[in-house]
C-alpha positions in Angstrom: 74.9 167.6 -50.6 77.7 168.7 -48.9 81.2 167.5 -50.4 82.6 167.2 -47.8 88.6 156.1 -32.2 88.4 156.9 -29.3 85.7 155.6 -27.5 85.1 157.6 -24.3 83.2 156.0 -21.5 80.0 157.7 -20.0 80.1 160.8 -18.6 78.4 160.0 -15.0 81.2 159.8 -13.3 83.4 162.9 -14.9 80.1 164.7 -14.4 80.0 163.5 -10.4 83.8 164.9 -10.5 83.0 168.1 -11.4 79.8 168.6 -9.3 82.5 168.0 -6.3 84.6 170.5 -7.7 82.2 173.5 -8.5 78.9 173.8 -9.5 78.1 174.7 -13.1 75.2 177.0 -13.8 75.2 178.4 -17.0 73.9 181.8 -17.6 71.3 182.6 -19.8 72.9 183.8 -22.8 75.8 181.4 -22.6 73.1 178.7 -22.6 71.5 180.5 -26.0 74.9 180.8 -27.4 75.9 176.8 -26.3 72.6 175.6 -28.0 73.9 178.1 -31.0 76.8 176.4 -31.7 75.2 172.8 -31.5 72.8 173.9 -34.0 75.1 175.1 -36.3 77.2 171.7 -36.2 73.6 169.8 -36.8 73.1 172.2 -39.7 75.8 170.4 -41.4 73.8 167.6 -42.2 70.7 169.5 -43.1 70.7 168.8 -47.0 70.7 164.9 -46.0 67.2 163.4 -47.4 65.6 161.9 -44.6 65.2 158.5 -46.8 69.1 158.6 -47.6 69.9 158.6 -43.9 71.8 155.7 -43.6 71.8 155.9 -39.8 68.2 155.5 -39.2 68.3 152.0 -41.1 71.8 151.2 -39.8 72.3 152.0 -36.6 69.0 150.1 -34.9 70.1 147.1 -36.2 73.7 147.9 -35.3 72.5 148.1 -31.8 71.9 144.8 -31.3 74.9 143.5 -32.9 76.9 140.8 -30.6 80.2 141.2 -29.3 82.6 139.7 -31.3 84.9 136.7 -30.5 88.1 137.6 -28.4 90.1 136.4 -31.3 89.2 139.2 -33.2 91.5 141.6 -31.4 91.3 144.3 -34.1 90.3 144.9 -37.9 93.8 143.9 -39.4 93.3 140.7 -37.4 89.7 140.1 -38.9 91.1 140.7 -42.2 94.6 138.1 -41.5 92.1 135.6 -40.3 91.5 133.1 -43.3 88.6 130.4 -42.8 90.9 127.5 -43.0 92.8 128.5 -39.8 91.5 126.9 -37.0 90.9 130.7 -34.8 88.2 131.2 -37.7 86.0 128.1 -35.9 85.5 130.8 -33.2 84.6 133.3 -35.5 82.2 131.5 -38.0 79.1 131.0 -35.7 79.2 134.6 -34.7 79.5 136.0 -38.5 76.2 133.3 -39.1 74.4 134.4 -36.2 71.1 136.4 -37.0 71.8 139.6 -35.4 75.7 139.7 -37.3 73.5 138.9 -40.6 70.7 141.7 -39.7 73.8 144.1 -40.0 75.3 142.7 -43.2 71.7 143.3 -44.9 71.7 146.5 -43.6 75.1 147.2 -44.8 73.9 146.2 -48.3 70.6 148.5 -48.3 72.6 151.6 -47.1 75.4 151.0 -50.0 72.9 150.2 -52.5 73.4 153.6 -54.2 76.8 154.2 -55.5 76.2 157.7 -57.3 77.8 160.0 -54.8 75.6 163.0 -55.4 72.1 160.3 -54.3 73.9 157.8 -52.0 72.7 157.5 -48.3 74.9 159.3 -45.4 75.2 159.0 -41.7 73.6 162.4 -40.9 72.8 161.4 -37.2 73.0 165.2 -35.2 74.9 165.4 -32.4 73.5 165.2 -28.8 70.9 163.1 -26.9 68.1 165.5 -27.1 68.3 165.4 -31.0 68.7 161.9 -31.2 66.1 161.0 -28.8 63.7 163.2 -31.3 64.0 160.7 -33.9 64.6 157.2 -32.2 65.0 157.1 -27.8 66.1 153.5 -28.4 69.1 155.0 -29.6 69.7 157.0 -27.0 68.7 153.7 -24.2 71.2 152.1 -26.5 74.3 154.2 -26.9 74.0 154.5 -30.5 74.6 158.4 -30.8 77.0 161.2 -29.4 77.3 162.0 -26.0 77.6 166.0 -25.4 77.3 166.3 -21.4 75.6 169.1 -19.6 76.4 171.4 -20.4 76.1 170.2 -24.0 79.9 171.0 -25.6 80.6 169.6 -28.6 84.5 169.5 -27.2 83.4 166.7 -25.4 82.0 164.7 -27.7 81.8 160.8 -26.9 81.1 159.2 -30.1 79.6 156.4 -28.0 78.2 154.7 -31.6 81.6 154.0 -32.9 81.8 151.2 -30.7 79.5 149.2 -32.5 80.7 150.4 -35.9 84.1 148.6 -35.0 82.0 145.6 -34.5 80.9 146.1 -38.1 84.2 146.6 -39.3 85.7 143.2 -37.5 82.2 141.6 -39.2 82.5 142.7 -42.8 86.5 141.4 -43.1 85.4 137.9 -41.5 82.5 137.7 -44.0 84.3 138.5 -46.9 87.2 135.4 -45.4 84.0 133.6 -44.9 82.9 133.4 -48.6 86.1 133.5 -49.7 86.7 129.6 -48.1 83.2 129.1 -49.9 84.5 129.9 -53.3 82.5 132.9 -53.6 85.5 135.3 -54.0 83.6 137.9 -56.2 80.8 138.1 -53.6 84.1 138.4 -51.1 85.2 141.5 -53.0 81.9 143.1 -53.2 81.3 142.7 -49.2 85.1 144.7 -48.5 83.5 147.5 -51.2 80.8 148.2 -49.1 82.7 148.2 -46.3 84.7 151.1 -47.9 81.5 153.0 -48.6 80.7 153.4 -44.6 83.7 154.4 -44.1 83.3 156.7 -46.9 80.1 157.5 -45.1 81.9 158.6 -41.9 84.7 160.8 -43.3 81.7 162.9 -44.5 81.4 163.3 -40.9 82.4 166.6 -39.5 84.8 165.4 -36.0 88.3 164.6 -36.4 87.5 161.1 -34.9 85.0 160.2 -37.2 87.1 161.1 -40.0 90.0 159.3 -38.9 87.9 156.3 -38.6 86.5 156.3 -42.1 89.9 156.8 -43.7 91.4 154.0 -41.4 88.4 151.6 -42.7 88.6 152.5 -46.3 92.3 152.0 -46.2 92.1 148.3 -44.5 88.7 147.2 -47.0 91.4 148.2 -49.8 94.5 146.7 -48.6 91.9 143.3 -47.9 90.2 143.9 -51.4 93.6 143.2 -53.1 94.8 140.8 -50.5 92.0 138.5 -51.6 92.4 139.1 -55.2 96.3 138.3 -54.5 95.2 134.9 -53.2 92.8 134.2 -56.0 96.3 134.9 -58.7 98.4 132.3 -57.0 95.4 129.5 -57.3 96.3 127.0 -60.1 92.7 127.8 -61.1 91.5 131.4 -60.1 88.3 131.7 -59.1 87.7 135.2 -60.0 86.8 136.2 -64.0 88.2 139.3 -65.3 85.1 141.1 -66.1 84.3 140.8 -62.2 87.8 142.3 -61.1 86.9 145.0 -63.7 83.8 146.1 -62.3 85.6 146.3 -59.2 88.1 148.7 -60.9 85.3 150.6 -62.2 83.5 151.0 -58.7 86.5 152.6 -57.4 86.8 155.3 -59.7 88.7 158.4 -58.2 85.7 160.9 -59.5 83.3 158.7 -58.3 81.7 157.4 -54.9 85.3 157.1 -53.8 85.9 160.6 -54.1 88.7 161.0 -51.8 89.0 164.7 -52.6 85.5 165.3 -51.8 86.5 164.9 -48.1 87.1 168.1 -46.2 88.6 169.3 -43.0 86.2 168.8 -39.9 84.3 171.6 -39.7 82.9 170.3 -36.1 86.2 170.6 -34.3 86.2 174.1 -35.2 82.6 174.9 -34.2 83.5 173.2 -31.3 86.8 175.5 -30.6 84.6 178.6 -31.5 81.9 177.0 -28.6 84.5 176.9 -26.1 85.6 180.6 -26.4 82.0 181.4 -26.2 81.2 179.6 -23.4 84.6 179.8 -21.4 85.8 183.0 -22.2 84.5 186.5 -21.3 83.9 189.2 -23.8 86.8 192.1 -23.5 88.4 189.8 -21.1 89.6 186.2 -20.8 88.8 182.9 -19.2 85.9 183.0 -17.0 87.1 182.1 -13.2 84.6 179.7 -12.7 84.3 177.9 -15.7 87.2 177.6 -17.1 89.1 175.1 -15.2 86.5 172.8 -14.3 84.9 172.3 -17.7 88.3 172.0 -19.5 89.3 169.8 -17.0 86.4 167.6 -18.0 87.2 167.7 -21.6 90.8 166.9 -21.3 90.2 163.9 -18.8 88.0 162.5 -20.8 87.0 158.8 -19.7 89.6 159.3 -16.6 87.1 160.8 -14.1 89.9 160.4 -11.4 92.2 163.0 -13.0 89.7 165.6 -13.0 90.8 167.3 -9.6 94.5 167.2 -11.0 93.4 168.8 -14.5 91.4 171.3 -13.0 94.2 172.9 -10.8 96.3 172.6 -13.8 94.0 174.9 -15.7 93.6 177.1 -13.1 97.0 177.7 -13.1 96.9 178.4 -17.4 94.1 180.4 -16.8 96.1 183.3 -15.7 98.5 183.3 -18.8 96.0 182.5 -21.5 95.6 185.0 -23.8 92.6 187.3 -23.9 89.1 186.4 -25.2 89.7 188.5 -28.7 93.0 187.3 -29.4 92.0 183.4 -29.2 89.1 183.9 -31.2 91.7 185.3 -33.7 94.0 182.4 -33.5 91.0 179.7 -33.8 90.2 181.5 -37.1 93.7 181.4 -38.0 94.8 177.8 -36.9 91.5 176.4 -39.0 92.1 178.5 -41.7 95.5 177.9 -42.4 95.1 173.8 -41.4 92.1 174.0 -44.3 94.4 175.5 -46.8 97.2 172.8 -46.1 94.6 170.5 -46.7 93.7 171.0 -49.8 97.5 170.9 -51.1 99.0 168.0 -52.5 101.9 166.3 -51.1 105.3 168.1 -52.2 103.6 171.2 -52.4 106.3 174.0 -51.5 103.9 175.5 -49.1 104.2 172.7 -46.7 107.6 173.3 -46.2 106.7 176.4 -44.3 105.5 176.3 -40.6 101.6 175.6 -40.1 100.0 178.4 -37.6 99.8 175.4 -35.2 103.3 174.8 -35.1 104.1 178.1 -34.4 101.2 178.2 -31.7 102.4 179.5 -28.1 100.9 176.4 -26.6 100.7 177.9 -22.8 99.2 181.3 -24.3 96.9 179.3 -26.6 96.0 176.1 -24.2 92.5 176.3 -25.6 93.3 176.3 -29.5 96.0 173.4 -28.7 93.5 171.1 -27.3 91.1 171.4 -29.8 93.7 170.9 -32.6 96.3 168.6 -31.3 94.9 165.6 -33.2 94.1 167.4 -36.6 97.4 166.6 -38.0 97.0 163.0 -38.3 93.8 163.5 -40.7 96.2 164.8 -43.7 98.7 161.9 -43.1 95.8 159.2 -43.0 94.2 160.8 -46.3 97.5 160.9 -48.1 97.9 157.4 -47.4 94.5 156.5 -48.4 95.0 158.2 -51.5 97.8 156.1 -52.7 95.8 152.7 -51.2 93.4 153.8 -53.7 95.2 154.7 -56.9 97.3 151.1 -56.0 94.7 149.0 -55.7 92.8 150.5 -59.2 96.3 150.1 -61.0 97.1 146.5 -59.1 93.3 145.0 -59.7 93.5 146.5 -63.5 96.6 144.2 -63.7 95.0 141.5 -62.6 92.3 141.7 -64.8 94.4 142.0 -67.8 96.1 138.6 -66.7 92.7 137.1 -66.4 91.7 138.1 -69.9 95.0 137.9 -71.6 96.7 135.1 -69.8 100.0 136.9 -69.6 101.2 139.8 -67.6 100.5 143.3 -69.1 103.6 144.8 -70.5 103.2 148.1 -68.5 100.3 149.7 -66.8 99.2 151.6 -70.0 98.2 148.6 -71.3 95.4 148.2 -69.0 93.6 151.6 -70.9 90.8 151.7 -71.6 89.4 147.8 -72.0 89.9 148.2 -68.2 90.7 151.2 -66.4 89.7 154.4 -67.8 92.6 156.8 -67.2 96.0 155.7 -65.5 96.6 157.1 -62.1 99.6 159.2 -61.5 101.5 158.3 -58.3 100.2 160.6 -55.9 103.4 160.4 -53.8 105.3 162.1 -57.0 106.4 165.2 -56.1 106.3 166.5 -59.9 102.7 164.9 -59.9 103.2 163.5 -63.3 104.9 159.6 -62.7 102.9 156.8 -63.3 102.8 154.2 -60.3 105.9 151.9 -60.5 105.6 148.4 -62.3 107.9 145.9 -62.4 107.6 142.4 -63.8 110.4 139.8 -62.4 112.7 138.3 -65.0 111.4 135.7 -66.9 111.5 132.1 -65.1 112.8 134.4 -62.2 111.8 135.2 -58.6 112.4 138.4 -57.6 113.9 139.8 -54.2 112.3 141.8 -52.6 112.6 143.3 -48.5 109.4 144.8 -46.7 109.1 146.8 -43.5 105.4 146.3 -43.3 102.9 148.7 -41.6 99.5 148.8 -40.9 97.6 151.9 -39.9 100.9 153.7 -38.1 102.1 150.3 -36.6 105.0 148.9 -37.8 106.4 145.2 -37.3 109.9 143.4 -38.0 110.8 143.6 -41.6 111.4 140.3 -44.1 112.4 139.4 -47.2 109.9 138.0 -49.8 110.7 136.3 -53.7 107.9 137.6 -55.7 106.9 134.6 -58.6 108.3 135.6 -61.9 104.4 134.9 -63.0 103.3 137.9 -60.9 104.3 141.5 -60.9 104.9 144.5 -58.1 102.7 147.8 -57.9 104.6 150.7 -55.8 104.8 154.0 -55.2 108.1 156.1 -54.5 106.4 156.8 -51.0 106.9 159.9 -48.9 110.3 160.8 -49.7 109.5 160.9 -53.3 112.2 159.3 -54.8 111.9 156.1 -57.0 114.1 153.5 -55.3 113.4 150.7 -58.0 110.9 148.7 -56.0 113.3 146.5 -54.2 113.3 147.6 -50.7 110.0 148.9 -49.1 109.6 151.3 -46.3 106.0 152.1 -46.5 105.0 155.6 -44.7 108.3 156.1 -43.6 110.6 158.7 -45.0 113.8 156.3 -46.3 116.2 157.5 -49.1 116.3 153.7 -50.2 112.5 152.8 -50.0 109.4 153.0 -52.1 105.8 151.9 -50.9 104.6 148.1 -51.6 100.9 147.8 -53.0 101.4 144.7 -55.0 101.9 141.9 -54.1 99.7 143.2 -51.0 101.4 143.9 -47.8 98.8 142.4 -45.8 99.0 139.2 -47.9 102.6 138.8 -47.4 102.6 139.8 -43.8 100.2 137.1 -42.9 102.3 134.2 -45.2 105.3 135.3 -43.1 103.4 135.4 -39.6 102.2 131.6 -40.6 105.6 130.5 -41.6 107.0 131.6 -38.3 104.2 130.1 -36.3 102.5 132.8 -35.1 99.3 132.8 -36.9 97.6 129.4 -37.5 
């Protein structure tokens, strides 16, 4: 097996707009080239065994999922909404309905194998033609990736991901429902399984798919800690030490989670190579008939009324663009450099040098710019996921210690080996030697901290929190690489006075802050 969200509207209006601009008839050799690159992209999933294709089990069921209640505006909201809140009354009937129960059962099936060498993968090929050969119903229900006509990877519309958004909402809501019923361990199990769905998507080959997967995993880990933290504040915790220890073991860095096995998106590179082959003439430059209309269609996405202005814009760029040979070399250079940087740890000296993309002449190489612009976000998302995963393991290990010993661990190292095999190094530590920060409030005294909350890139106003003397703080030094002693938490924003808070979970603290202000009921 390889160790490897935006949802656009269908292409019908876009296709009509292009047809009104110019009629595109691909020469036979270019049609062959398009099929060749598409085959190359789909071949990336050839090593997934048929009986391990998660999409064959999950997608037919997911196609029937009902639209979520309007109160679930996004996954963060679903994680925030407790079963005791008034808005959850609108959510519970949806969670309990048969189409949604079928999805939850399907998720359980495709996440049943937790050996990463044998686990299920989402291996659906790209394009309606390939999917139609497998299951025509998936195309009818828009559970596939649309590539348009002619089939170009660069104009991929991941139609199936709209239903995945609903799945994510469902799993967070189901976890909160289970907590409300006193089934806290089952709730945590649901979130681990959601994390594995995200891991499958992170294994896919396009930036859009990987980004969804990374964000899904990050929020699942946040919610996992949130549930454990809420349990820790109960007079009589529901969770048992062994149940929490089991979660810690399932999240081992070198097991199913395997963040270091997530590779750069090969699909974006193949898509860029396909565009060069399709839109540029060997020995010359952009094809005058194909360049403007197709680039306009790619860049207009779900805004067909912009097609005409975009086509004129790209026709203007054509005369300034590099020739075919230069463009092909620059595609290779930019993606090779991105792959090199992907394999480096934060604060590696090589990351201080400007990337090939940063030095790109965006006018001369507009095609390359169009295919690479969103990729830089992935590295940041992966770094945050790495911190969240390490922090989740260590903070849950500390909680398992408390449940077993009825006292706080004097340090995180005390959780080894009874609960955790290895203490995690802080992924944000420049020297890669320091463990995650750990603070116990003074005996009998609460400790005040300041939190600048952030969820997946969205910041909200800061607030102060008193950490009870019976709890503890787990944190990373954050993106500035400086230990600020765990008092002020600025999360992902580089700051010379802020760290990255892991425990108490920002999700828990933010929910309580919103409840105190009356913004969440």
